[in-house]
C-alpha positions in Angstrom: -0.2 0.0 0.0 1.0 3.3 -0.9 -1.1 5.4 1.3 1.9 7.6 2.6 3.1 8.6 -1.0 -0.2 9.9 -1.6 -0.5 11.8 1.6 2.9 13.2 0.8 2.0 14.4 -2.6 -1.3 15.9 -1.2 0.6 17.7 1.6 3.4 19.2 -0.6 0.8 20.2 -3.4 -1.3 22.0 -0.6 1.9 23.8 0.8 2.9 25.1 -2.8 -0.6 26.2 -3.4 -0.9 28.1 -0.3 2.4 29.8 -1.1 1.6 30.6 -4.7 -1.9 31.2 -4.6 -2.6 30.9 -8.2 -3.8 27.3 -9.1 -0.4 25.9 -9.7 -0.5 22.7 -7.9 -4.2 22.2 -6.8 -4.7 19.7 -9.7 -2.3 17.2 -8.0 -4.4 17.2 -4.9 -7.1 15.9 -6.7 -5.2 13.2 -8.6 -3.5 12.3 -5.3 -6.9 12.0 -3.6 -8.2 9.4 -6.2 -5.1 7.6 -6.1 -5.2 7.5 -2.5 -8.7 5.9 -2.7 -7.2 3.2 -5.0 -4.5 2.6 -2.7 -6.9 1.9 0.0 -8.4 -0.9 -2.3 -4.9 -2.2 -3.0 -5.0 -1.4 -6.7 -1.6 -1.8 -8.3 0.8 1.0 -7.9 1.3 1.4 -11.9 -2.5 2.0 -12.1 -2.4 4.5 -9.5 0.2 6.5 -10.9 -1.6 6.4 -14.4 -5.0 7.5 -12.6 -3.1 10.4 -10.6 -1.6 11.7 -13.9 -5.0 11.5 -16.0 -7.1 12.9 -13.1 -4.6 15.9 -12.6 -4.4 16.6 -16.3 -8.2 16.5 -16.5 -8.6 18.7 -13.5 -6.0 21.2 -15.0 -7.7 21.4 -18.4 -11.2 21.8 -17.3 -11.1 23.9 -14.3 -8.3 26.1 -15.6 -10.7 27.4 -18.3 -13.2 27.9 -15.5 -11.2 29.7 -12.7 -7.9 30.8 -14.6 -9.5 34.1 -15.5 -10.3 34.9 -11.7 -6.5 34.5 -10.8 -4.9 36.3 -13.7 -5.0 39.8 -13.8 -4.0 41.6 -16.8 -1.9 44.8 -15.7 -0.6 47.4 -18.4 2.9 47.8 -17.9 5.6 50.2 -19.5 4.3 51.2 -23.1 0.8 49.6 -22.9 0.3 52.1 -20.0 0.2 55.0 -22.5 -2.7 53.8 -24.9 -5.6 56.0 -24.7 -3.7 58.8 -23.2 -3.2 62.2 -24.7 0.0 63.7 -25.6 1.5 66.9 -27.7 3.4 66.3 -30.9 6.9 67.2 -30.5 7.7 66.6 -34.5 5.1 67.2 -36.9 3.5 64.2 -38.8 3.3 64.4 -42.6 2.6 61.8 -45.4 5.3 58.8 -45.1 7.1 61.0 -42.3 6.6 60.3 -38.7 6.8 62.6 -36.0 7.4 62.2 -32.3 5.5 62.3 -29.1 7.1 62.6 -25.7 5.3 60.4 -23.3 6.2 59.9 -19.8 9.7 61.3 -20.6 10.5 59.1 -23.5 10.4 60.5 -27.1 8.4 58.1 -29.3 8.1 57.9 -33.3 4.5 58.5 -34.0 2.3 58.0 -37.2 -1.4 59.2 -37.6 -4.1 56.9 -37.8 -5.1 58.7 -41.0 -2.1 58.2 -43.1 -3.1 61.3 -45.6 -3.5 63.6 -42.5 -0.7 65.9 -41.6 -0.3 67.0 -38.1 1.7 70.0 -36.7 3.9 70.3 -33.7 2.1 71.3 -30.5 -1.2 69.1 -31.8 -2.8 67.3 -29.0 -3.3 63.4 -30.1 -4.5 60.2 -28.4 -2.3 57.2 -28.7 -4.7 54.5 -29.8 -2.2 51.7 -30.5 1.4 50.7 -30.6 3.0 48.8 -33.6 6.5 47.9 -33.3 8.3 51.0 -32.1 5.8 53.5 -33.4 2.7 54.9 -31.4 -0.4 55.2 -33.5 -1.9 58.5 -32.7 -5.3 60.4 -33.6 -5.8 64.1 -33.6 -8.1 65.2 -30.7 -10.1 68.4 -31.4 -9.5 70.3 -27.9 -7.3 73.5 -27.7 -4.1 72.8 -25.7 -4.9 75.7 -23.5 -7.9 73.7 -22.1 -5.6 71.0 -20.9 -3.7 73.4 -18.9 
């Protein structure tokens, strides 16, 4: 009987899960519980191991889809944080010539959403996307003085 093996796996998995709190090892607890039951009925060890692996994988696949979104948070970092914010053009944007925007102390190349549009220096723009190392911007119809 391999009862202690499954109890140890359950204990280790619960400890790891407690310290990570991100649905990392809880799947092994379910697999080990089923294998522990099989061990009580003196089922062969190979069958217990196969059942442990199968049950753990099934729990991972099915429950990760259900509960995974609750434990993963999408946090905007670095460049993504400037999407949707307003900035002034430092250098003008013209057809096939990118301008530049100073965003959070970093100067970025910027192109207009409307490729045919020319934008002068000082124009207030909103960042709508980032493609590679260029900001995609669109003109905002506000006066710069209103922002101050």
